N, C-alpha and C positions, 0 to 999 in steps of 0.2 A: 875490220869494225863490224857491232849488229848496228842493225837499223832500228836503233832506241825505239822511236816513236809507234814503227809498226810492232816488234817488240814487248810493248811497255800497253800498249791497248787493252789488251782481255783483261791486264790487271787494274784497271785507272778506277772506275766504278767498284766493284768486289772489295778495293782495298779502302776504300776511303768510303763506304756502308755499311762493311760488317766490322770491320775492326771498331767503332765505335758505340756496336752493338753490343759486341762480346766485354766490351767495359763495362757498359749501362751506368755510364755518365755522363751529362754535358759535356766535364770540365776534361774530356778523353781527349788525347792524353794528357796528361799531369806530369811526369817527365820521362825518362828514354827509357825506349825498348831495346827488347834484349832478342835478336835472332839469332838463332840454332844453327848451325848447318852441320849434320853429319859428317861431315868429310874436313880433311884438311885444306888448307891454305893454296892457295895454288890452283886446283880446276877447276871447270866447272861450275858447278855446283856455289862456290867461292865467288867465282867472278857474278854469275849473275847476282847472289847474293847484295853481292857488297855496289854494284851499277840499278840495285833496285831498292835498298837500300839507301842511297842516297837520293835519293827520287822522292821515296819515302819519308825519310826527313824534310824533304821543303812541305812538302805537301800538311802533313801533320804535326810542325813543326814544332818536332821532338829530335833529338838523335835516337839513329838504328843503330844501338852497337853489336857486329858480327860476333857470332864467338863460335870459332871451327872448334865440334866435340868427333872427333874419330873413333871411329873401333866396333864392334861387335858387330859386323856389316849393322852399321847404322842405328843400335841399338842401347847403346851408350848416347846419344843425342838426344834421341826418342824420351828413354827414359828421362834425363835431366828433361824435357820442355813437360812431361807427365807429371813431375816431382813439385815444378812451380803453382804458385798461386795461378787459380782460373782467372786471372784477371784484364787478361788483352795483354799482358803486357810484354809475356815470354813466346817471341814468336818460334813455327819450326820451318824449314826448307824441307819439307815433304818429298820423295818421289820411290818410283813405282818399287823401288826394294822395299820400302814400309810395308806393302800390300801383299808380297807373299813373301818374308819374312815366317809370318805367324803358320806356314805350309811348310817350314824349312828345320826351324828351332821346333823340339818337345816340348819346351814351356819356356814363355817368356813371360816377363814383370811386373808384364800390362796388355793392356789391350786395344790395341791399335783403333776399332773404329767404334770403342766406347769412352777413352780415356781422349783423344783426339779430335775436334774439331772442325774442318775446309771454311779456310777463308775467301782463298784466291785461286784459282790454276793461274799458273804463273807461264807457262811453255812448255812444249813439247818439243823433244831436241833426238837429234836421230843420232845411234850410235856408228861409229866408224870401223873400220878393218885394218887396221897399221899394220904397215910392214917396214922393216929395217932394209936401205936400199941394194943390200947387199944381197939379198934372199935373190935368187933367180925367175923370180914369175910377177908378171905383170896382169894376168888376169886371177880371180879364184878358181876359176880351176888350174890353174897352172898351180897352184900353190898347193891345192888337193895333193896335184902327181908330184911333188917335191916332198913336200910329210910321207907320204905313204915310198916313198924310195929312203928315207929318212926318219922311221919309226923312232920314236923318243928318245929325241936329238935338237926339237925344236921346241924352244921356250914361247910358251903362249902364255901375256901376260893380260891378266882384269884388275880393275881401282877397285877387286878387294872379295875375299872370299864370301860366298854367296848373296856377291847384292847383282844384278840385272847384266854387269857384265861379265859374270864368272858366266854364269844362266845359260849366256851365248855361245861360249864358250864352250860349255858343255852339250850344247844345240849342235854346235858344230860338228864335232868328232864323231856324234850318232848317226846326224848325218849325211857328214863325209869318209865315216870310215878310217877313220883314223886316229893314231896314235902321238901325240900333243901333251907334252906340259907344262900341265896348268902349275903359271904360278903369281902366286897376289899380289899386291900394290898396296900400301893404303892409301887410294886417291888416285886423281889421275894424274897430277905433274910430278909424284916422282916415279910414274912409267913413263912418262915422255924424257923422265933423265939420260934413265938409261936405253931405252930405244934406243934414240938417234945411235948412241954407244956402241951397238951392237951386243949388247949385255944378254938383251933377249931380242927373242930375231920377229915377234907379234905380239900383239896388244889388240884388244878391244877397249872403245875410250867411247866418251862424249866429244859430239865435231868441235864446238868451240875451243876445247883444252888442244885441239889436235891440227889443227886446222891454220895457226902458225909455222908450223914443221912442214907439215906439208905444199904448203908456199912454200916453202924455203927447198924445200927439197930433202930435207932429212929425215922425213919418212914418205912412206910411197900408201896413200890412201884405197886399201880397197870398199870405202864403206858407198852409202848413201846416201843421201838429206836433201832439205828443201830449202838450195841454192835463195830462192825467192823467198822466204822468209828468214834469211840470215842475212842478208848480204845487197847490195844496194850498188849501184849504176855498173859501173864498167867492172869494176873487183866479181859481182855478180857474175857479170856475163864470162869471164874469162875462168872462175869458180867451175861454172857446166861445162865451160868446156874443159877442163883437167877432169873434173869427173867422167863425163863420156870416154877419156881416154881412158879411163880404168879398168875400164872389158865389159863386154856389154853381155857376156852369159854369168849365171852364178852357179852355183855347187848344187846340192842336190838337195828339193827340199825347202831350198828359199830363192826368196825377189833376186833377180842379176845384181850383185856386186852388192849386195845391201844385210842389213845383219836386221834392227831393230828399230822404235822409236821408245826413248823416256818420256815421261811425262813427268813435269816437277811443277809444287805447289807449293801455297803458302799455307801452314794449318797453325793451332794453336791449344791451349790444352782446352779441353770440352768443360764446360759449368755444368756446375751440379744441377740436377732437376729440382 
């Protein structure tokens, strides 16, 4: 479980101050808020939004309705928010993918920097390198060696085409010089349905979604994360030990057993000048 007080601390002041300013009205909010999450239900983004949505509703005195709009590498969800009235009642769960998309798509029907206004930073979470337990590799170098002896035979999943998860896989392929098959999913929840079953052999997902499977042994984690930021008490100590056992040496060009970190934030349609 998350240490909620630590997890929410960075968003408390920003949410309380910025949202009323967006609405530009002393009575704000006078009706429910809509929070668009550009991934399916059940993944890390959905989990964080529902935790924070409950807290935000208590603080603002109005319901916060979570609306999952997945697809298009998060662009469908962003477009829904851009099309909404810029009155502070429609929010977006923004993430690293949104800042990357302009460089990956020839054209987009919106300008993220112009059309979306930041409200609050919410969290920084690591991505984790997950393996099905049947894969005979206890460290990243062992996985690289296994992949090189089985070119084109390993299905490596991301939580969506052109997402940060997908880019991490492509970077890994180049850095390690391996031939693996990218399998895109619509979110982390379906990815972690197929990974323990063996339908796919590996995947890169955000840690909160993967952690229960790692703890239960359903998948083996090979990624880095900040245990102290995510867990408390004995659970944190146990997880730190478990992740130390994941392997001390990493693949070429990246940190030992680590991938990257992804930032999540709260945003809303930009107000007209």
